[in-house]
C-alpha positions as CSV (number, residue, x, y, z in Angstrom):
1,M,46.6,7.7,-19.2
2,K,44.8,4.3,-19.3
3,G,44.6,2.4,-16.1
4,V,45.9,-1.1,-15.6
5,H,43.3,-3.8,-16.2
6,R,43.1,-6.5,-13.5
7,A,40.9,-9.2,-12.2
8,A,38.0,-8.2,-10.1
9,G,36.8,-10.2,-7.1
10,R,34.8,-13.4,-7.5
11,L,32.6,-14.5,-10.4
12,V,29.9,-17.0,-9.7
13,V,28.1,-18.5,-12.8
14,L,24.6,-19.7,-11.9
15,E,22.3,-22.1,-13.6
16,N,19.2,-20.1,-12.6
17,S,18.4,-16.8,-11.0
18,D,17.3,-18.2,-7.6
19,P,20.5,-17.0,-5.8
20,I,20.2,-13.6,-7.4
21,S,16.6,-13.3,-6.3
22,A,17.6,-14.4,-2.8
23,E,20.3,-11.6,-2.7
24,I,17.8,-9.0,-3.9
25,E,15.2,-10.2,-1.3
26,A,17.9,-10.0,1.5
27,I,18.8,-6.4,0.5
28,Q,15.1,-5.5,0.3
29,G,14.6,-7.0,3.8
30,R,17.4,-4.9,5.2
31,I,15.8,-1.8,3.6
32,R,12.4,-2.7,4.9
33,Q,13.7,-3.2,8.4
34,R,15.5,0.2,8.4
35,A,12.4,1.9,6.9
36,F,10.3,0.5,9.7
37,E,12.8,1.8,12.3
38,L,12.8,5.2,10.6
39,S,9.0,5.3,10.5
40,Q,9.0,5.2,14.3
41,T,10.8,8.6,14.4
42,R,9.7,10.1,11.1
43,P,9.0,13.9,11.2
44,H,5.2,14.5,11.3
45,D,5.3,16.4,8.1
46,A,7.3,13.9,6.1
47,P,5.4,11.4,3.8
48,E,5.7,7.7,4.3
49,Q,7.9,7.4,1.2
50,Y,10.5,9.3,3.2
51,D,11.2,6.1,5.3
52,W,11.9,3.9,2.3
53,I,14.0,6.5,0.4
54,K,16.1,7.2,3.5
55,A,16.5,3.6,4.4
56,E,17.5,2.7,0.9
57,S,20.1,5.5,0.8
58,E,21.5,4.4,4.1
59,T,21.7,0.7,3.2
60,I,22.9,0.5,-0.4
61,S,24.9,2.4,-2.9
62,V,23.6,1.8,-6.4
63,P,26.5,2.3,-8.9
64,A,25.9,3.9,-12.2
65,A,25.8,1.2,-14.9
66,E,26.0,1.0,-18.7
67,L,25.0,-1.9,-20.9
68,I,26.5,-2.1,-24.4
69,E,26.0,-4.5,-27.2
70,K,28.6,-4.8,-30.0
71,N,30.0,-7.5,-32.3
72,G,28.0,-10.3,-30.7
73,Q,28.9,-9.4,-27.2
74,L,27.2,-7.8,-24.3
75,E,29.1,-5.7,-21.8
76,V,27.9,-4.3,-18.5
77,K,30.0,-1.6,-16.9
78,F,29.6,-0.6,-13.2
79,A,31.2,2.6,-11.7
80,V,32.7,1.5,-8.4
81,A,35.4,4.0,-7.6
82,G,36.8,3.4,-4.2
83,V,35.7,-0.2,-4.0
84,N,38.5,-2.8,-3.6
85,P,38.1,-5.0,-6.6
86,D,39.0,-8.1,-4.5
87,D,35.9,-7.5,-2.5
88,V,33.6,-7.5,-5.5
89,N,31.2,-10.4,-6.1
90,V,29.6,-10.8,-9.5
91,M,26.9,-13.3,-10.1
92,V,25.7,-14.1,-13.6
93,T,23.0,-16.2,-15.3
94,P,22.2,-16.2,-19.0
95,D,19.9,-13.3,-18.6
96,Q,21.1,-11.3,-15.5
97,V,24.2,-9.8,-13.9
98,L,24.4,-8.9,-10.2
99,L,27.2,-6.9,-8.6
100,K,27.6,-6.8,-4.9
101,S,30.4,-5.5,-2.6
102,E,30.7,-4.0,0.8
103,Y,32.2,-0.6,1.0
104,R,33.5,0.6,4.4
105,H,34.5,4.2,5.2
106,Q,36.0,5.3,8.4
107,H,38.4,8.0,9.7
108,D,41.6,7.3,11.5
109,S,42.2,9.6,14.5
110,D,45.5,10.7,13.1
111,I,44.2,12.1,9.8
112,G,43.2,15.4,11.4
113,T,39.9,17.2,11.8
114,V,37.3,16.2,9.3
115,H,35.3,19.2,8.3
116,L,33.3,17.6,5.5
117,C,32.7,13.9,4.5
118,D,30.1,12.6,2.1
119,F,31.6,9.1,2.1
120,R,29.5,6.4,3.8
121,S,29.7,2.7,4.4
122,A,27.2,0.8,2.3
123,T,26.5,-2.3,0.3
124,V,27.3,-1.6,-3.4
125,F,24.5,-3.4,-5.1
126,R,23.2,-3.4,-8.7
127,S,21.3,-6.0,-10.7
128,V,21.0,-5.7,-14.5
129,N,18.6,-7.7,-16.7
130,L,20.2,-8.5,-20.0
131,P,18.2,-7.9,-23.3
132,Q,19.4,-11.3,-24.7
133,A,20.8,-14.4,-23.2
134,I,24.6,-14.7,-22.9
135,D,27.0,-17.7,-23.0
136,V,27.9,-17.9,-19.3
137,K,31.1,-19.8,-20.2
138,S,32.4,-16.8,-22.0
139,V,32.0,-14.3,-19.1
140,K,35.0,-12.1,-18.3
141,V,35.3,-9.7,-15.4
142,D,37.7,-6.8,-15.6
143,F,38.6,-3.8,-13.4
144,A,40.2,-0.6,-14.5
145,D,39.9,3.1,-13.6
146,G,37.1,2.5,-11.1
147,I,35.0,0.5,-13.5
148,I,34.0,-3.2,-13.2
149,S,33.3,-4.6,-16.7
150,V,31.4,-7.8,-17.1
151,S,31.4,-9.0,-20.7
152,A,30.2,-12.1,-22.5
153,L,29.3,-13.4,-25.9
154,K,25.6,-13.4,-26.7
155,E,24.2,-16.9,-26.7
156,G,24.9,-18.4,-30.1
157,A,27.4,-15.8,-31.1
158,K,30.6,-16.9,-32.7
159,P,33.8,-16.4,-30.7
160,D,35.4,-14.6,-33.6
161,E,32.8,-11.9,-33.5
162,R,34.2,-10.7,-30.2
163,P,36.7,-7.9,-30.5
164,R,40.3,-9.0,-29.5
165,R,41.1,-7.4,-26.2
166,K,43.5,-8.6,-23.5
167,R,41.6,-9.4,-20.3
168,A,42.8,-10.1,-16.8
169,A,42.3,-13.6,-15.4
170,H,39.6,-14.1,-12.8
171,A,38.3,-16.7,-10.5
172,V,35.2,-18.5,-11.7
173,E,32.9,-20.7,-9.7
174,F,30.1,-22.6,-11.4
175,V,27.1,-23.2,-9.2
């Protein structure tokens, strides 16, 4: 059974990649800070890389992604099961797509005794560099079955090259 397609969060179309670089630097800063904190209590037999790997795994969740080119269009798919699509932020430039969302997991006291839980709160964060420039005015963001799809025509591609597919509406902010 196919899921219902719907709009996903907020799309911000950027003129340059400076805001994306700032987002990446902010996340790396959080990871660096946590790695430093972990280095203060690192087991004596653990290598220094332990701090960074553990800090990264505690700070961000990197969703699986897929980049497909077909019929003059590029599409990036992100696996974000469990994330509220309204909380997703997508930033695009002609050559890059960034997905960011906060995921919170907590247990209510009335659910019972939790014997196992691998869920964790984290920033869902993934940046994908595109192999060719896209027409940012053609960007569409869609959510279905736990997948955020970001699609756009390649720069210079004709609109009639794009396959006909009904897409949900989304909010666009040009910056």
